[in-house]
TORLOMI-262683 format. One record per atom (N, C-alpha, C): residue number from 1; residue in one letter; chain; z, y, x. Coordinates in pm, whole numbers, plus 50000, padded with zeros to 5 digits. Atoms other than C-alpha are relative to their C-alpha. Last residue first. Layout:
! TORLOMI-262683
   resi   resn   chain       Z       Y       X
    NUM      a       A       Z       Y       X
...
END
This chain:
! TORLOMI-262683
   resi   resn   chain       Z       Y       X
    156      x       A   50137   49963   49963
    156      x       A   45131   49234   24921
    156      x       A   49941   49908   50103
    155      x       A   50001   49898   49895
    155      x       A   45433   49052   24783
    155      x       A   49856   50031   50036
    154      x       A   49869   49996   49936
    154      x       A   45532   48818   24495
    154      x       A   50010   50104   50112
    153      x       A   50011   50065   49869
    153      x       A   45225   48906   24289
    153      x       A   50134   50011   50072
    152      x       A   50140   50039   49978
    152      x       A   45183   49005   23926
    152      x       A   49984   49921   50129
    151      x       A   50041   50083   50113
    151      x       A   45541   49034   23799
    151      x       A   49858   49946   50018
    150      x       A   49954   50139   49981
    150      x       A   45647   49153   24144
    150      x       A   49960   49909   49886
    149      x       A   49874   50028   50072
    149      x       A   45437   49468   24104
    149      x       A   50035   49852   50011
    148      x       A   49975   50145   50003
    148      x       A   45176   49503   24381
    148      x       A   50130   49971   49926
    147      x       A   50122   50071   49959
    147      x       A   45015   49851   24363
    147      x       A   50016   49848   49989
    146      x       A   50065   50064   50114
    146      x       A   45300   50001   24160
    146      x       A   49876   49919   50036
    145      x       A   49905   50091   50068
    145      x       A   45529   50080   24453
    145      x       A   49932   49923   49887
    144      x       A   49973   50111   49909
    144      x       A   45239   50225   24654
    144      x       A   50090   49898   49931
    143      x       A   50120   50082   49980
    143      x       A   45111   50439   24367
    143      x       A   50027   49879   50088
    142      x       A   49953   50136   49975
    142      x       A   45452   50569   24259
    142      x       A   49883   49903   50025
    141      x       A   50066   50091   50094
    141      x       A   45274   50880   24121
    141      x       A   50047   49855   50015
    140      x       A   50001   50129   49930
    140      x       A   45514   51119   24294
    140      x       A   49947   49898   49900
    139      x       A   49983   50123   50076
    139      x       A   45414   51452   24140
    139      x       A   49999   49879   50094
    138      x       A   49859   50037   49995
    138      x       A   45462   51790   24305
    138      x       A   50033   49872   49926
    137      x       A   49939   49992   50133
    137      x       A   45117   51904   24189
    137      x       A   50148   49963   49996
    136      x       A   50063   49902   50089
    136      x       A   44911   51980   24500
    136      x       A   50077   50021   49870
    135      x       A   50007   49866   49941
    135      x       A   45131   51816   24763
    135      x       A   49942   50103   49904
    134      x       A   49869   49947   49965
    134      x       A   45239   51513   24558
    134      x       A   49991   50144   50052
    133      x       A   49921   49976   50122
    133      x       A   44910   51443   24383
    133      x       A   50134   50065   50033
    132      x       A   50062   49890   50075
    132      x       A   44710   51486   24705
    132      x       A   50083   50034   49876
    131      x       A   49971   49876   49928
    131      x       A   44950   51267   24903
    131      x       A   49944   50120   49925
    130      x       A   49860   49966   50024
    130      x       A   44931   50992   24641
    130      x       A   50040   50129   50069
    129      x       A   49987   49962   50142
    129      x       A   44551   50990   24646
    129      x       A   50142   50045   49970
    128      x       A   50057   49865   50016
    128      x       A   44552   50992   25027
    128      x       A   50009   50048   49856
    127      x       A   49913   49903   49931
    127      x       A   44793   50696   25042
    127      x       A   49946   50142   49981
    126      x       A   49882   49979   50084
    126      x       A   44594   50504   24779
    126      x       A   50094   50102   50062
    125      x       A   50047   49921   50114
    125      x       A   44275   50549   24981
    125      x       A   50117   50033   49908
    124      x       A   50008   49860   49955
    124      x       A   44465   50430   25289
    124      x       A   49943   50091   49892
    123      x       A   49870   49943   49967
    123      x       A   44570   50111   25113
    123      x       A   49994   50146   50040
    122      x       A   49924   49976   50122
    122      x       A   44239   50032   24948
    122      x       A   50133   50068   50028
    121      x       A   50073   49897   50076
    121      x       A   44045   50075   25272
    121      x       A   50076   50034   49872
    120      x       A   49977   49871   49936
    120      x       A   44308   49884   25471
    120      x       A   49931   50113   49924
    119      x       A   49861   49959   50022
    119      x       A   44307   49590   25227
    119      x       A   50028   50138   50060
    118      x       A   49980   49974   50143
    118      x       A   43927   49565   25218
    118      x       A   50142   50053   49975
    117      x       A   50070   49875   50029
    117      x       A   43898   49597   25597
    117      x       A   50019   50039   49853
    116      x       A   49924   49891   49937
    116      x       A   44163   49329   25651
    116      x       A   49937   50135   49967
    115      x       A   49878   49983   50077
    115      x       A   43988   49096   25401
    115      x       A   50085   50114   50055
    114      x       A   50036   49936   50127
    114      x       A   43651   49149   25567
    114      x       A   50123   50025   49914
    113      x       A   50029   49860   49972
    113      x       A   43806   49072   25905
    113      x       A   49965   50074   49872
    112      x       A   49871   49936   49974
    112      x       A   43958   48748   25773
    112      x       A   49982   50149   50029
    111      x       A   49933   49968   50126
    111      x       A   43621   48649   25621
    111      x       A   50136   50069   50019
    110      x       A   50043   50070   50121
    110      x       A   43447   48670   25958
    110      x       A   50075   50044   49876
    109      x       A   50145   50014   50014
    109      x       A   43644   48805   26253
    109      x       A   49972   49935   49866
    108      x       A   50051   50108   50082
    108      x       A   43996   48934   26310
    108      x       A   49847   49998   50002
    107      x       A   50013   50117   49916
    107      x       A   44112   49151   26599
    107      x       A   49940   49882   49924
    106      x       A   49968   50126   50066
    106      x       A   44072   49488   26429
    106      x       A   49971   49883   50094
    105      x       A   49938   50086   49900
    105      x       A   44067   49790   26659
    105      x       A   50043   49867   49941
    104      x       A   50091   50082   49920
    104      x       A   43999   50045   26389
    104      x       A   50078   49918   50103
    103      x       A   49925   50116   49950
    103      x       A   44159   50253   26111
    103      x       A   49901   49909   50072
    102      x       A   50085   50105   49942
    102      x       A   44022   50600   26036
    102      x       A   50090   49892   50058
    101      x       A   49922   50106   49936
    101      x       A   44196   50847   25804
    101      x       A   49903   49893   50046
    100      x       A   50074   50123   49977
    100      x       A   44016   51172   25720
    100      x       A   50093   49902   50072
     99      x       A   49931   50103   49923
     99      x       A   44196   51467   25566
     99      x       A   49911   49876   50009
     98      x       A   50071   50126   50018
     98      x       A   44005   51775   25454
     98      x       A   50063   49898   50093
     97      x       A   50004   50085   49881
     97      x       A   44241   52070   25424
     97      x       A   49928   49871   49964
     96      x       A   50076   50124   50020
     96      x       A   44218   52356   25175
     96      x       A   49987   49925   50132
     95      x       A   49929   50092   50087
     95      x       A   44447   52655   25129
     95      x       A   49922   49873   49969
     94      x       A   49856   49976   49988
     94      x       A   44347   52893   25409
     94      x       A   50082   49899   49920
     93      x       A   49966   49862   50035
     93      x       A   43999   52741   25414
     93      x       A   50151   50012   50014
     92      x       A   50121   49951   50067
     92      x       A   43827   52423   25527
     92      x       A   50015   50143   49956
     91      x       A   49980   49883   50083
     91      x       A   44090   52327   25784
     91      x       A   49866   50045   49942
     90      x       A   50098   49894   49978
     90      x       A   44017   51978   25912
     90      x       A   50025   50113   49902
     89      x       A   49975   49894   50097
     89      x       A   44309   51734   25945
     89      x       A   49906   50116   50031
     88      x       A   50059   49872   49960
     88      x       A   44233   51406   26122
     88      x       A   50014   50099   49885
     87      x       A   49998   49905   50112
     87      x       A   44452   51096   26093
     87      x       A   49945   50132   50053
     86      x       A   50020   49861   49961
     86      x       A   44372   50815   26337
     86      x       A   49993   50085   49873
     85      x       A   50022   49919   50120
     85      x       A   44501   50462   26290
     85      x       A   49998   50145   50044
     84      x       A   49985   49855   49989
     84      x       A   44472   50215   26575
     84      x       A   49972   50064   49866
     83      x       A   50125   49925   50017
     83      x       A   44528   49843   26526
     83      x       A   50031   50147   50016
     82      x       A   50009   49856   50021
     82      x       A   44810   49624   26653
     82      x       A   49858   50049   49982
     81      x       A   50015   49924   49876
     81      x       A   44816   49247   26609
     81      x       A   49969   50147   49970
     80      x       A   49992   50115   49910
     80      x       A   45050   49268   26433
     80      x       A   49883   49907   49971
     79      x       A   50044   50131   50046
     79      x       A   45052   49612   26278
     79      x       A   50012   49894   50107
     78      x       A   49906   50074   50082
     78      x       A   45070   49965   26413
     78      x       A   49942   49865   49964
     77      x       A   50031   50142   50003
     77      x       A   44913   50205   26659
     77      x       A   50105   49933   49915
     76      x       A   49892   50098   49991
     76      x       A   44916   50577   26599
     76      x       A   49941   49861   50021
     75      x       A   50050   50131   49964
     75      x       A   44689   50878   26650
     75      x       A   50120   49907   50017
     74      x       A   49892   50094   49969
     74      x       A   44767   51205   26472
     74      x       A   49932   49868   50033
     73      x       A   50025   50143   49979
     73      x       A   44522   51495   26464
     73      x       A   50129   49926   50031
     72      x       A   50138   50046   49986
     72      x       A   44475   51860   26368
     72      x       A   49984   49849   50001
     71      x       A   50081   49960   50116
     71      x       A   44792   52041   26254
     71      x       A   49855   49953   50004
     70      x       A   49938   49929   50110
     70      x       A   44953   51993   26597
     70      x       A   49897   50049   49897
     69      x       A   50053   49866   49978
     69      x       A   44759   51752   26817
     69      x       A   50040   50078   49876
     68      x       A   49993   49903   50109
     68      x       A   44964   51432   26824
     68      x       A   49941   50132   50049
     67      x       A   50041   49862   49973
     67      x       A   44898   51127   27036
     67      x       A   50017   50084   49875
     66      x       A   50076   49988   49877
     66      x       A   45002   50763   27076
     66      x       A   49968   50146   50035
     65      x       A   50074   49874   50008
     65      x       A   45277   50740   26815
     65      x       A   49933   50023   50135
     64      x       A   49998   49934   49870
     64      x       A   45379   50374   26808
     64      x       A   49912   50124   49991
     63      x       A   50110   49906   49980
     63      x       A   45455   50260   26453
     63      x       A   50018   50067   50135
     62      x       A   49973   49918   49882
     62      x       A   45670   49953   26387
     62      x       A   49875   50084   50027
     61      x       A   50100   49997   49893
     61      x       A   45614   49829   26035
     61      x       A   50050   50089   50113
     60      x       A   49993   49884   49910
     60      x       A   45851   49726   25758
     60      x       A   49891   49989   50105
     59      x       A   50094   49998   49889
     59      x       A   45837   49498   25454
     59      x       A   50026   50125   50084
     58      x       A   49928   50062   49890
     58      x       A   46099   49402   25193
     58      x       A   49915   49992   50126
     57      x       A   50067   50122   49958
     57      x       A   45844   49477   24921
     57      x       A   50076   49926   50110
     56      x       A   50032   50078   50120
     56      x       A   46038   49740   24725
     56      x       A   49933   49868   50034
     55      x       A   49884   50076   50047
     55      x       A   46188   49862   25054
     55      x       A   49969   49912   49880
     54      x       A   50037   50005   50140
     54      x       A   45857   49968   25207
     54      x       A   50105   49910   49935
     53      x       A   49958   50108   50089
     53      x       A   45986   50062   25550
     53      x       A   49946   50022   49859
     52      x       A   50025   49964   50139
     52      x       A   45841   50266   25836
     52      x       A   50037   49879   49915
     51      x       A   50008   50108   50097
     51      x       A   45990   50223   26182
     51      x       A   49978   50059   49862
     50      x       A   49933   49972   50126
     50      x       A   45913   50478   26453
     50      x       A   49988   49874   49912
     49      x       A   50024   50112   50090
     49      x       A   45817   50427   26816
     49      x       A   50089   50020   49879
     48      x       A   49891   50064   50072
     48      x       A   45800   50756   27003
     48      x       A   49951   49879   49921
     47      x       A   49924   50090   49916
     47      x       A   45543   50852   27266
     47      x       A   50113   49927   49930
     46      x       A   50073   50075   49899
     46      x       A   45407   51152   27081
     46      x       A   50094   49917   50086
     45      x       A   50009   49923   49877
     45      x       A   45634   51255   26795
     45      x       A   49932   49913   50104
     44      x       A   50099   50044   49902
     44      x       A   45631   51134   26434
     44      x       A   49997   50098   50117
     43      x       A   50126   49927   50005
     43      x       A   45952   51222   26256
     43      x       A   49906   49946   50108
     42      x       A   50005   49871   49934
     42      x       A   46221   50959   26233
     42      x       A   49865   50065   49983
     41      x       A   49887   49983   49909
     41      x       A   46333   50619   26104
     41      x       A   49999   50132   50075
     40      x       A   50054   49984   49866
     40      x       A   46105   50634   25800
     40      x       A   50115   50030   50095
     39      x       A   49910   49954   49894
     39      x       A   46205   50504   25458
     39      x       A   49922   50012   50131
     38      x       A   49873   49956   50060
     38      x       A   46026   50451   25125
     38      x       A   50098   50053   50104
     37      x       A   49892   50095   49977
     37      x       A   45665   50438   25252
     37      x       A   50129   50054   49940
     36      x       A   50043   50115   49920
     36      x       A   45365   50625   25109
     36      x       A   50113   49899   50015
     35      x       A   50133   50051   50034
     35      x       A   45365   50912   24855
     35      x       A   49958   49877   50081
     34      x       A   50038   49967   50137
     34      x       A   45712   51065   24830
     34      x       A   49862   49948   49961
     33      x       A   49944   50102   50090
     33      x       A   45828   50886   25145
     33      x       A   49969   50027   49853
     32      x       A   50090   50116   50010
     32      x       A   45589   51106   25342
     32      x       A   50051   49897   49900
     31      x       A   50112   49966   50088
     31      x       A   45796   51419   25272
     31      x       A   49915   49876   49974
     30      x       A   49939   49950   50124
     30      x       A   46132   51305   25411
     30      x       A   49894   50043   49899
     29      x       A   49977   50109   50096
     29      x       A   45935   51098   25663
     29      x       A   50066   50046   49870
     28      x       A   49860   49991   50041
     28      x       A   45802   51413   25833
     28      x       A   50029   49895   49893
     27      x       A   49913   50015   49883
     27      x       A   45477   51353   26026
     27      x       A   50149   49998   49964
     26      x       A   50021   50128   49933
     26      x       A   45232   51286   25741
     26      x       A   50094   49978   50118
     25      x       A   49978   50106   50098
     25      x       A   45353   51564   25508
     25      x       A   49983   49861   50063
     24      x       A   49857   50026   50007
     24      x       A   45376   51794   25810
     24      x       A   50031   49886   49903
     23      x       A   49962   50067   49876
     23      x       A   45000   51766   25860
     23      x       A   50148   49962   49997
     22      x       A   50051   50137   50015
     22      x       A   44939   51857   25495
     22      x       A   50038   49918   50124
     21      x       A   49920   50067   50103
     21      x       A   45162   52164   25525
     21      x       A   49957   49855   49983
     20      x       A   49865   50019   49946
     20      x       A   45008   52279   25855
     20      x       A   50088   49924   49900
     19      x       A   49996   50113   49907
     19      x       A   44657   52221   25717
     19      x       A   50140   49974   50054
     18      x       A   50027   49966   49860
     18      x       A   44714   52458   25425
     18      x       A   50016   49878   50091
     17      x       A   49882   49942   49938
     17      x       A   44703   52299   25076
     17      x       A   49964   50033   50145
     16      x       A   49998   49854   50015
     16      x       A   44423   52194   24843
     16      x       A   50135   50060   50041
     15      x       A   49869   49966   50054
     15      x       A   44385   51840   24970
     15      x       A   50013   50151   50003
     14      x       A   49970   49857   49996
     14      x       A   44028   51720   25017
     14      x       A   50137   50020   49936
     13      x       A   49963   49929   50122
     13      x       A   44025   51344   25071
     13      x       A   50020   50148   50031
     12      x       A   49991   49855   49987
     12      x       A   43896   51089   25319
     12      x       A   50034   50063   49865
     11      x       A   49973   49942   50131
     11      x       A   43892   50717   25390
     11      x       A   50019   50150   50020
     10      x       A   49989   49855   50007
     10      x       A   43740   50539   25688
     10      x       A   50020   50042   49855
      9      x       A   49969   49959   50137
      9      x       A   43781   50175   25787
      9      x       A   50010   50151   50004
      8      x       A   49911   49887   50025
      8      x       A   43607   50100   26113
      8      x       A   50018   50019   49851
      7      x       A   49966   49984   50142
      7      x       A   43439   49785   26245
      7      x       A   50105   50111   49983
      6      x       A   49862   50034   50034
      6      x       A   43323   49857   26601
      6      x       A   50024   50015   49850
      5      x       A   49993   50141   50035
      5      x       A   42948   49848   26672
      5      x       A   50139   49956   49954
      4      x       A   50083   50023   50119
      4      x       A   42899   50227   26665
      4      x       A   50006   49855   49953
      3      x       A   50142   49979   49972
      3      x       A   43191   50259   26906
      3      x       A   49922   49977   49871
      2      x       A   50098   50103   50037
      2      x       A   43559   50303   26820
      2      x       A   49858   50038   50042
      1      x       A   50098   49943   50092
      1      x       A   43795   50528   27016
      1      x       A   49895   49895   49969
END
């Protein structure tokens, strides 16, 4: 858990769906692939290591699931070097969930840290935007695929 002195990326979004449905969207790769990665090797379960793939970029990430509290919280570690990512799901009403994503445990300093924070903030904001569009309207906006088109940049 971060302290007041720890650099933390935090993004948030109201999603007008029940918490159980929003939570499932982040734990079931068959749903998540509609707004984040293209392939997931399995559902998120405490203690499991899952692989997420972004096929359009030829990139993958190993995800260690540290903790799951059903419909409330997911804690993972990912990246090299690993950082923690915490997803919190707060029920606001029967059909409204406030999702907060916090990323912390960065190992970089100076300009490298600022770059990591910038990239993580943009990335997790895009994930929440895509999740909202998919769950509320059934639309896959292709936000992740379109973030770094090969005509503009060779890879993220």
